[in-house]
N, C-alpha and C positions, 0 to 999 in steps of 0.2 A: 509401673511397667507391667504388661500382661504376663501371667505365669507362662513359662516356657520360652520367653524372649530374653535376649541379652543386649546389653548396650556396649558399643565399641566405636571404632572409627573405620573409615574405608581401608586404611592400611591393615586392619585386622582381617579383612575378608578378601582383599584383592591386591594384586601387584600392578602399579601404574608406572608408565615410563613413556618417553618420546623417542622416535627414531630419526634417522637422517632425512633432511628435507632436500628434495630434488630441485634443480634449477628449472626455470621456465623452458629452456631448450631441451631438457630431458623429458618433457611431458608431451611431446608431439607425435611419438610413434610407439608401436608395440601393441601387445594384446593383453597386458596386465593392467587392471584398473588401479589408479592412484587415488588415495583418499586424503582429503584435507579436513579443515575445521567444520565444513558444512556439507560433507559427503564427497562423492566422487568428483574429481577435478580434472582428470586427464588419463593418459595411458603411458605405459613404460614397457621396456622389454625385459625387466627383471622384477622379482617379487622379494619382499623382505619378511613376509608372514605367510606361512603355508596354510594355516587353518583360518576359519572365520574368526574375526575379532570384534569385540565391543569397543567402540572409540567414542571419545568425548572431545568436542571442539574446545581448544584451549588458547587460541589466539583469534581475535576478531569476533567470530561467531561462537563466543564462549557459552558452553552448556548444551550445544546441539549434540544429540545422541544418534549414533548409527551403528549398524552391523555391516561389516565388510564382507565381500565375497572371499572364498578360499583363494589362496595364491594371489595376494594383493600387496601393493606397496603403500605403506602408511607414512605420510609426511609428518614432520615434527610439529606442525600446528594442530595436530590431533593427538590427544593423549590415549594411549592404549590402556584399557582397563581389563586386566585378566583376573577373573575370579578364582579364588581358592576353592575348587569344586567340592572338596570335602566339607566346606563351611557354608557356601552360598551358591544358589542357583543363578546362572548367568542372566536369564530373563528377569528374575526377581531383582537382580542388581541393576539391569537396564531400567526397570520401572522406578527404582530408587533414584537413579540419575535423572529420569524424566520429570521428577517432581516429588518423589516420595521423601526426599531429603532436601535440605536447603544448601545449595552449593554456592550461593551468592557471596558467602564470606571468603571463598577461595579465589574470587575474581579481584584482580588488582589492575590499576591503570585506568585512564579515562580515554585518552586519544587512541590507545591501542590496548584494549582490555585483554588480559591474559590469565590463565590458570597455570600454576606451577605444580610440579610433582609434590613438593613439600606442603603447599597450601591445601591441595586436594586430599592428601593422605590423612590429615587431621580432622576432616569433616565427620561429625558424629553420625552414627547409624544404629537404629534398633532393628533387630531381625529375630525370627524364630530360630531356635537351635535345630529343630527338626526340619530336615530338607523337604520332607513330604508336606509339611505345613506351608513352606514356601511355594511348593508346586501348586497346592490348593489355591493359594492367593493369586498366583500367576494365571491359573485357569479362569478364575472369576474375572480378573482384570482383562484378560484376552477377550473373553466373551463380551464384557461390557464395552471395551474400547472398540471392538469390531462393530457393535451396534451404534456407538457414537459416531464412528467414521461413516457408516452408512447414512445416518441421519444428517450429518454435516454435508455429505455429498448431495443429498436430496435438497437440503435448504439452499446450498450454493447454486444448484441447478435451477431452483425456483427463482433465486435472485437474478441469475443471468437471463432467465426467460422473461421476467418482468421488464428488465431493461431492454431486451431484444424486441419485445412487443411494442414498447414506446418508440424505439428507434425505427422499427419497420413502419409504423404509422406515420412518423415524422417524415421519413424519406418518401413515402407514397404521396404525401401532400405536394411535394415539389417535383413530382414526375407526371402529375395529372395536368390536364388542360380543360378549362371550362369556358362557358360563354363569358365574353368580356375580358378574358385574360389577354394580356398583351406582352410581347417581348420588349425588354428594356435592359438597362444596366444599373448597377448600384449608383454610379456617378450621376445618373440623371435623376435619381430619386432621393438621395440623402445629402445631408450637410456633413462633411467629414472634416475633422480637425485633428492634426497631430499635436502631441504635447510640447511643452516648453522645456528648454534645457536649464532647469533650476540648478544652481551651483551647490554641489554637495557640501562645500565648506560651510554653508549656512543652514544645513539640515539641523533639526532639533529633535528632542524627545519629550518636550514639555507637554503636559496634558492639555493645556488650553490652545495649543497651536494646531494648524490645519494639516490634515493628512495629505500626503502626496501619493497619487496612484501611479505606480511603476508597473512594468511588465511582470515583475516577480510577484505582484499582488493579485494577478489575474490567473485563475485556474479554470477548470472545465465547468462553466455555467455559473460560477460565483466568484466572490473575492475573498482573499484571506489577508488579514491585517496583523498577523503575528510578527512580521518583520517590517513594521511600518516606519517610514521616515516622515518628518513633518517640516512645515515651513512656518516662520514666525507670523503670528496672526496680525501683527501690526505692520506687516510688509506684504499684504496681499492685494492692496488696492490697484496695483498696476497689472494684475494678472486675472482680472475678472473674466476675460475671454476664456480662460482655461478652467473656470469653475464648472464642475459637472452638475447635472440635474437628474432628478429621479426619472428613471425610464431610459436614460441614455444607454446605448450599447457600446461597450469598450472591447478592444481587441489588441492583444500584444503584437507588436510589429517585429520584434526580435524573438527568434525561436517561437513562432506563433503556434506551431503544432509539436506536441510531444507524444510519447507513447500513450499517455492517458487520454489524449484528445486535443481538440482545438482550445486555445486559451482565450476565452471570450466570456463576457458576463453582462448582466444588466445592473445598472446602479439603482440601489434601493435607498429609501429614506434613511436607513441606519448607516449607510456609507457616507453620508454627507455631514459636514462639508468636506470636499476634497478637491485637489487640483490635479490636472492632467500633466504628466511628465513626458518628456521626449521618448520616442520609440514606442508610444502607445497611441492608439487611434480612438477617437470618439465618433460614433456614427449616430446621427439623429435623423429620423425619417422626415421627409417633407410632407406636403399636404396630401399626397396620394399613397403614402406608405406608413402603415401602422407600426409603431416601435416594437410592439410585442411580436408581430409577424416578422419584423426585421431580425429580432433575436433568434427566432426559430430558423429563419432563412440562413443566417450566419452559421447556425449549428448543423446545417444539412450536409449530407455527403457530397453534394455537388459543389458547395463552397469550399469544403476541405480539399477536394480534388483540384479545384482551381488554385488554391494556395500552394499545395504541394507541387504543382506543375510550374509555378512561376517564382517561388522563393529562391533567393540567391545567397551565396556565402556558404562556406564549409564548416568553419568552427562554430559560427553563430548564424544560422540561416535567418534571413530577414525579408520583409516585404515592404513595399512603398505604398503611400496613400493612393497613387495613381493605379497601382496594380489591384488594390481593393476595389476602386471605382470601376475597373474594367470588367468586373464579374457580370456575366450575362445571365438573366433569368426571365421567367415568364410571371408577370404580376397580375393577380386577380384584382377586381374592383375593391375599394376600401371596405365596403360592407362585408364582402366575402372574406377579406383578410381578418377582420375582427371576429367573424364566426369561426374561422379556422383556428385563430389564436385562443378563443374561448375553449374549443374542443381539446386543443393540445394542452392547455393549462389543466383542464379537468383530468385528462389521462395522465399527465405528469404528476399531479397531486396523488392520484391513486397509485401510481408506480412508486412514488416516494413513500407512501404509507406502507405498501407491501415490503419495500426494501427495509424500512425500519423494523417491521415485524420479523423479517428473516434475520436481520443483524442481531436482534435481541435473542432470537432462538439460538443462533450460532454462539453468542456470548454465554448463554445459559449452558450450552454443551461444554464449552471450555471450563466453566465453573464446576460442572459436574465431574469432569476429569480430575480437576484439582481436589475436589471433595473425596472422590474415590481413592486417590493416591494417599491423601491424608489418613483416611480410614485404614487403608492397607498397611501403612507403616506406623500405625499406632495400635495395631492389633484389634481393630474394631470391624474389619471387613467381613461381611457374610453375604451369601447369595440373596438373602432376604433384604439386606440393607441396600443392595444394588437395585432390586426390584422396586423398593419403596422410593429410591432416589429418581428412578426413571419415570 
């Protein structure tokens, strides 16, 4: 341990406790902010803490760290962490809770993770005896974290801009009209097939069996097989009609649109073999409709507006095959479709390349924060180390 530092526990440097939790009915009115495990959750007409407090999520969102406003109500699913000011600086303590110390040992439960006062109090902590040294560390971390926050905001904006550029180009394709473009409907240009009601009692998890494509497996532009159900490979002969092919476009018919976007994808060679399950639709372009162009058409804002305008049901919104077929659009000649699909694929690949770069940079910034916190709470943090890390 570095000279001038001491080892102890959180109980040595602060007082932790939980307050009374308000009912849902008590959160609907008033001017006093109410704080829970993940920050402000509502308003009330009374406060139970007059001064600003440091709180730690202790139920559900365990480990989230927030500062409250003065005169606030703090619910019982947030732990109040009050520093002993003669021993430790509050902002230094906040950085400790943000990752300078490991509080994972204080978390219990799986279905409903929680942190108790007893489990949190025994978490070990190393800290400088001199408060001014704690202040020095806080100043360095404040400056470094401000810089990291600015860099993250820039990368996230660049990520959004890359996506927006592709979406803008995609939508412009389907609002233009060129020579030889003709009005038509999907029903006139595609072969649409809805899936079969495979009996869930016969689902398997055997490696050699055939994957079943359900609506849950379709997300925005691709498939996910992390929760796959399978069908016995020796019992597929009667279901050849429902075998999917490379290049097929698939669309969820139950809850086809979610906040992340339309649930549609193209079948790749890696997805095969698989069988189409009920409440999913397979769209296959005819002689005059290129399947790649069809995939981009299904991903257009015009098709999404069509779906949102005709889907029925409240608990689980759904669409029918006929409603999909009823979508009206203007179709270019097949050669033009292929040229458009080529251009969109090139732009999409570049967009994905940029997204990958920005995600890597964001991950590197998160790693940098962890590294700086580790240095800070092991007595190794200096201004020079921050500059070298950046």
